[in-house]
N, C-alpha and C positions, 0 to 999 in steps of 0.2 A: 795329253787329252785336249787341252785348250787349243792347241794348234789345229785340231780337226774341227773346230767350231768357228767358222769364219764370220758368222753373223750373230755372235753372242750378245750384241748390244741392241738387237732389233726390237725386242719387246719393250725394252726400256725406252727406246725412242718413240715407239708407237704410243705407249701410254703417256709419255711426256707430252706429246702433242695434245692428247685429250686433257691432261692436267692443265696445260697452258691455256687451252680454250676455256676450261672452267674458270681459271683465274681471270681471264679477260672478261668473261661475262660478269663475274663478281665485281671486278673493278669498275665496269661500266655502270652497274647498279649503284655502287657506292658513290660514284661521281655525282649522282643525282640526289644525295642525302645532304640537305643544307639547313633544314628547319626542324623545329620540334615535331611538326606534323609528319615530315618525311621520316623522322626517327621512329615515331609511333607506327607508321606504316611498315617500316622495316622490321620492327619487333614482331608485328603480327605475321608478316611473311616468314620470319625465322621460325616462329612457333609452328606455323602451318607446315613448313618443310620438315621439321623434326617429327611432327605427328604423322605425316605421310610416310616417312622413311620407316618408322617403327611399326606402323599398322596397329591393329587391335592389340592391346595388352591382354595377356591371358586372364581369365576370370579369377577373382579372389574370393575367399570365403571369410566370414568374420574370424578374427584371430583366435578366439577361445583360449586365452592364455592360461598356462599352468605353471605355477612357481614350484620348481623342483628342489630348490636349495638356496642358501644364503651364506655369504662370507662377510667378515668385517676386518678391515685393515686400515691403519693410519687415518682413522676418522671417516672412512668411506664404507658404506654398505653396498655390497654387490649381490644382486639377485640373479639366480639362474632361471630362465624362463623358456618355455616351449610354446610356440604359436603355430597355428595352421595358416598356411599361405595360399593354398588351393585345396579343393576337396581331396582329402587323403594325403596331402603333402604337408610336412611340418618343418619348421626351422628352429634351431637352437640359438638363443641369444642371451646376452648379459646386460644387466642394467646397473649403472653406477650412479650413486646419489650420496651426497654428504650425509653422514649418519645422524648429525644433530639437526638436520632440516625437518621442521614440523611437517606432518602429513598434509596439513592444510596449505602448505606453501606451494603455489603453482610455479614451478621453475621453467625456464627455457629448456628445451630438449635438443640434443645434438645427435643425429643419426650418423654413426660412424660406419662406413662401408669399407671393409678391409681389402687389401690387395691380394694378389695371387700367391699367398703363402699357404703351405700345407696345413698349418695349425688353425687357420681361419681366425675366429674371434679371439683366440688366446695369444695372438702375436704380441711380442713384447712392446714394440713401439705403439701398437694400438692400446695396450693396457696403460702405458705411460700417458698417452693423450687423454684417455678416458678418466683416469684418476685425477689428472690436472683439471679437467673440465668440472668434475664433481666437486673438487675443493673450491673452485671458483663460484660455485652456486648454480651449476647447470647439471641437468640429468643427461648422462651419456648412455647410448644404446648401441651395441654392436652385435651383428648376427653372423652366423656361419653362412657364407655364400654356397650356392650350388657347387658340389664337387670339392668342398673344402671342410676342414675341421670334422664336425660330426655329421656332415651331409655328403659323404662320398657316394657317388652313383655307380662307379665301376670299381668296387673295392678289390675284386680279385685280380685286377690288372696292375695295381701298384702305380697308377699314373700320377704325374704331377697335376696340380690344379689346371694349368693351361691346357694340358693334353686332354683332361676330362672335358673342359669347356669346348675345345675345338672338335672333339669327337661328337659330343652332344650337338654342337652347332651345325655340323654338316648333315647329321641325320635328321634333325628337326627341319632343316632347310628343305629337304626332299618333300616334306609335307606342307611346305609353305609357311613355316614358322621361323621367326627371327629370334635367335637365342638371346640377343640383347633385350628383347621385350620380356623374356622370362626373367632376366636379371632385374629389370625395372619392376616387375610384378612383386618380387621379393622385397624390394625397397619400399614400395607402396604398402605392402602388408605390414612392414615394421612401423610405418607412419600410422596405419590403422590401429596398431597396438598402442602406440603412444597416446592416441586420442581416447583410449579406454581408461587411461590413468588419470585420476582426479588430481594428481600432484604435478601434472604437466600443463603448461599454458599452450593451448592450441594455436595461438597467434605468434608464438616464438619457437618455431621448429627450424633447425638448421641442419645442414648435411655437409659432411666432409669425408675424406678418404684419399688414399694414395695409390698410384699405379692403376690396377684394375678397379680399386675402390674410388680413385679419382675419376675414372671413366663413368662408373655407375653413379657417383655423386653428381656429375654433370648431367647425366641422363635424367636422374630422378628430379633434379632441380628444374630442368626444362619441361618435364611432363607432369609434375605433381605440384599444383598451385598451393597446396597446403604447406609446402616448404618455403620459408621466408628468406633464407640466406644460404649461400653455398661457398665452400672453400675447398675446391678440388686441388689435389696435389699430384705432381709427377705424372701428368697426363696431358693437360691442355698445351698444344703446340699448334701446328697447322697440318692439314692433309698434305700440302705441297712439301713441307719439310720432311714428313715421314716418307713420302714417295722419293724425293730426291736423295734422301739418306739411305734408301733401300731397306727400310725398316718394316718387316712383317709384323702385323699386330694380331691380337686374338680375335676369335670368332665374334664376340659381342662388340668389338670395336669397329665393325664394318656395317653401319646402318645402310641398307640398300638404297642406292641412288642419292644419298645425301649430298655428296660432293657435286654430282652432276646437276642436282636441283638448285644449286646456287648457294648452298650453305657451307660453312666451315666450322671448325671446333668452337670458335668464339660464339657462334650462334646458339650453342647449347646454353650459354649464359645470357646472351642478348635476348633470347626468347622470353626471359622473365624480367627484363628491365621494366621499371627502375629498381627491382629488388636487388640488394647488394650482393656482390660476388667478389671473392678474392682468389686470384690465380696464384698457386704456389708451385714453384719450380726449383730445381737445383742445377748447378753449373755443369756437373759431369753426369748428364742423363742422356740415355738414348732418345727420350722424348725431348727434342731440341729446345733449349731455353730461348733461343732466338725466336722460335715460333711462338713461345709463350709471350714474349714481349710484343710480337706482331698481333697476336690475338688480344692482348691487353689494350693495344692502341685502338683496335676496332671497338672493343667494349667501352673504353673511355670516351670515344667519340660519340657513341649513342647516349651514354649517360650525361655527357656534357650538354648535348642538345636537349635532354630531358630535364636538365637542371639538377642532376644528382651526380656530379663528377666524383664526389667522395665515395660513391657506391661501387666504383671500379678499382679494385686493388691488384697489386702485383708484388710478389716477393720472390726473388731468385736467391736462394741460399747456397751455402757451400756444400760440397760433398757429392755423394753418389745417389743413385735412384733409391730413395728410402724416405720414410717419414721421420727424418732426423730432428734433433733438438730445435734448430732454427725454424723449421716448418711447423713443429708442434706449438712452439711459443707464438708464432704468427697466427695460427688458427685460433688459439685461445684468446689472443688479444682481439682478433676480428669479431668473434662471437660475444666477447665481453663488451665490446664497444656497442654493437648493435642490439644486443639483447639485455644487457645489464646497465647500459648507459655509462660505461667506464670512459673517463676522459683522460686518464693518465696510464702509463705503462703498467700492465698487470703482472705481478710476480707469479710465476708458474712454479708450484712446489714440485720437488722430486720425491717420488714415492717408491716403495718396494713393490715388486710385481709378484703374481702368483705363478706357480708351475702349471703347465698345461693340464696335468692330471687333476689339479684342484678345481678346474673350471668346467668339468664335464657336466652336461645338463641331463643327458639321457642315461638310463640304467647301464647300457653296454658301451656307451661312447659313440654310438652310431644311430642316427635317426631311422635308418633303413631297417633296424631290428625291431622297431615298434610294431605292435600287432596291427595288421592291415595297412601298413605304410606303403605308399606309392613310391616307385622308382622309375627311372627313365626308360629302361628296357621294356617292361610291360606296357607303359604308356605308349611308346612308339608302336608296339605290336597292335594294341587296340586301335590306335589312330589309323594305322595302315589298313586294318580290317574295315574300319568305318569308311575310309576314303574309297576302298575297293568296292564296297557295297553301293556307294553313291555314284560312281563314275560310269560313263558309257563310252569306252575307248574305241570309237570307230576310227578307221584310217583317216577320215577327214578331220575329226576332232584332234587326233594326234598331230597331224600335219599343221593345223592351225596353231596349236600350242607351241610346237617347235619353232614355227615362223615368228611368233610373237615373243616367246621366252628367250630365244637366241638372236632376235633382231635380224631375221632373214627374209624380210618382206620383199626385197628386190629379187627379180628373176636373175639367176646366175648367167653370166655371159663368159665366153672364152677370154681369159685375161691376156694382157700384153706379157711378153716373155723376154727375159734376158738369156742368152746362150752362154753358159759358163764353160770354163776349161774342163776337159774330161780328166778322169782319174783312172789309175790302174790298181785294183784291189783284188788280184787274182783273176779278175776279168775286167774288161773295159767298161767303165761307168761314165756315161755322158750325163750332163746335168743341165736342167733348165730352171731358171728362177721365175716363178709365176707371180706377177704383181697383183695380189688379190685385194689390197687396200693401200691407201696412201702410206708409203714408207714401209710396207709389209710385204714379204714374199714367202711363198711356200716353195720348197725345193723338190723338183721332180727328177728322179734318177731313172736312167734308161740303161738296162743291161743288154748289150748287143755284142755277141762274139765276133761279128763281122767287122767291127771297128768303130771309131768315133763318129758321133752324129753331131752335126751343127745345124740341124733343123728338126722339125717334128714331122716324121714321115706319115704319109697317108697309109692306112691299114684297112684290111678287111675285118680283122679281129684285134682286140687289145685287152690287156689284163692290167688293172690298177690295184696295187697293194698299198694300204695305208699303214705306216709303221707304228709300232708300239712306242719305241724310244729312239730309234736311229735307223733310218732306211738303209743306209749303206752297209752297216754291219749286218742287218737282218737279211740283206740280199745274199750274203755269203752263207746262209743257212737254208735248209728246206723251208719253204713258206707254205702256210696252210692254204689249201684251196687252189694252189697254182698248179695247173696240169703240166706234166713233163714236156708236152709238146707245145706249150704256149709260145706263139710266134713272137710276140713282143711283150715284155714285162716292164711295167713302170712302177716305181716305188716312191711314195710321197712322204716327205717330212712336212707336217703342218707347222705353223708358227710355234716357236718354243720347244720344238722337238728336233733332235738330230743336229743338223747344220746350224740351227738358230737356237739351240738350247742356251738359255741365258747364263752369263758369267757373273751375274749380280748376286746379291745377298751373300750367304755364307758359302755358296757353291759346293755343296756336299757332293760326294760321289753318288750318294743315294738320291735319285730323282724324287723319291717319295718322302724325303725328310720333312718333318712337320712345318718348319719355317723356311724352307728353301724357296727358290724363285718361282716355281710353279704356283705355290700357294700365294706368294706375294702378288703376282700379277693377276691371279684370279680375284684376290681380295680387292685390289685397286680397281679391277674391272667392275666389280659389284658396286663400289662407291661411285664410279663414274658411269654407271648404266651402260657399260660396254663389255658384255661377258666374254671372257677368254674362250670358253667352250664355243660360243657362237662364232667367234673369229675362226676357230679351228674347223668348225663345220663348214663355214664359208670357204675355207681353203679347199676342202674336199669337193664341194660343189663346183668350185672354179676349175679344179683339175678334171672333173667329169665333163664339164662343158667344153674344155679345151680338147680332150680326147674325142669327145663326140663329134667335134668339128672336123676331125681327121679320120674317124673310124666309120667305115662304110656299112658295117653289118652289126657285129656283136661286141658289146663292151661288158666285161665282167669286172667286179670289184670285190676285194677281200680286205680283211684287216685282222690284226691280233691285238688282244688286250685293249689299251686305250684307243688304238687305231680302229679296232673292230667296233667299239662303241661310237666313235665318230662316224664310221660308215653307217651304222644303224640309224643314228640321228639324221645324217644327211639324206639317206634313202627314205627315212620317215617323212621328210619334206617333199621329196620327189624322186621317183625311180625312172623318170623319163630317160629313154635311151639306154637303160641298163638291163641286160638280159639275166644276169646271174649275180647273186650276192653270197659270199662265204664269210661267216663270222667264226672266229676261234678265240678262246681265252676270254670269254665274256662272263659277267655275273648272270646267274639264273634270274634273280630278281633282287632289286634293292631292298625290298621289304624282308628278304631272307636274312639280312644283316642286323635286324633289330633284336638281337638276342643278348646284348650286354657285353659282347666281346669287342675286341679291337677291329677296326676296319681300315685297311691300308689304301684302298682305292681313294684317289685324291678328290678333294672338294671340287676341283676344276672340272671334273667329268660328271658331277651331279647337278642336275638342272633344278634350280629353286622352284618348288611348287609342283614338280613333275607328278608326284603321286596323287595329286588332285585329279589328274586327267588320265594317266596311264602308268603302269609299271613295265619293266622290260619284257615280260612275257607277252603283254598286249602289243608292244612294239614289234616283237618278232612275228607275232601272228599277223599283224597288219602288213608287214613286208612280204610274208608268205602268200598273202592274197594277191599281191601285185606282180611278183616275179618269182623266179626259181631261187629259193633261199635254202642254204645249208648252215646249220649251227653245229660245228664239229667238236667243240670242247668248251669247258667252263673253268673259270678260276674262282676260288673261294674268297672270303673277305680279306684274307691276308695275301692275295694275289698268287696263291699256290694252286697248282692243278688239282681238280677234284678227282 
């Protein structure tokens, strides 16, 4: 298979150029930081960049805590608590506190945000850290994240936490909501709860967590000034390291435009300088420890200029991606130093843990079973209805949104072309490489029984087909909308499809695998404000411009599946010079998929914020107003024919 993918490194090179440009801009900015005032200015810019990337944090409600149970072990009292994080949404959490601590003793509190483990707050390493913190005289609080522990949102699907997060992330994104902001809302609600407790010192609240919890700890620290210190683990590296290592990350780990805006992961901690932060990493982690050291160097430079070099810490421990003993001990020592005034190494006790079944907060073990409880599917359905009632999807409004959201402001022009060697696949296939962006090409295939072509002939009529996954193989099958007497048929592989399908990441046979290259480049495109979908639509518009330059009369365009949606988006921008459009294998409406089931359509074809302006039926109607449109078939959420 790989031998048929001659340009499999193209997308990596395209986004590497953007990543390098972002790095150059950042280095230029850092070269001007030399004084305390420069450092303070950078801290302010870092915070503003993080705020801009996250956008509004979803509304919170007062926590209204309910204590549902209590356990005692090894001198630690553990309370089971239910809080409200948003109207109708509850979170289950556990509070650890030394049993002999007087109720009047206002202790420091450490918010522990767990990683992507199915058991959520009950994870063993989390219990070990929380018990140690309690023994040292600090109150520890850990909550079940969205989609984990007692907060499953798609319980009938049996999904892993990351799969729940990624599914929720791409569906929320359609309505213009960033899933990472939802996660921050939960963390802020937990801080709200801590501030209701008379036994917590509001001036000494810290945050920690590993992996996905390290992500959220970094976010919460950057965005919630009530948090005084942070020790994120197994997360902080650099965007460049993740990209170069071909590491796909989770939906909440892609703050829109953050990398393009001049920020890197270190800025999540720099945004709160001079507040202390400790970066925890391990040697054998897919979150590259070299990037952790690079981020620490940036953090240390800012703190050094601010006069607080001791507030920038780094520990790279042994082992794999986990909150292991070395990291737990370092976190305990860090918080004991800053919150308890410890000046010597603190002994961290070893304690027995509880079984997951002992730590259930709700009657059934799932928050979703509470009377009147909200879950993601009905929320999405109501939001879609609200957005539909508010929007006015005129063809002009749709075109403007597509131009802005996909960065298509420039008028498409006929691109320069490389003439490639032809192939024989049961028929003669000639190929042209359309140079649609620096270092980027879309491959145009020409089926011509008369023989090889080494130029683009002038035509009276032409038919362009945009492929779903591979133009050459799809040319060997009956194509939707292509008339039998079509004089000239062109088939297009946009970037990342067919001839340029990436060979990076895990390279699954399944194009739609959750963490394969299509998701990877879409996620990096979002970080870099260069949407993959926009590039693909630009490829379609470039092919149309090229064929229009050689077609004297009628140009028709068709597509199937992903290709059909790219055709619809491209024609939503402009149908100039196109007489007929044929779409096959498209969704009826994105909002039809807000039913709580799985959705196989990739994130890369879903435009962030689209439902604020239009849904797919509105787009189809707008196209029908402008030219001859046929929609011949539909695919369901699982990419199966209806």
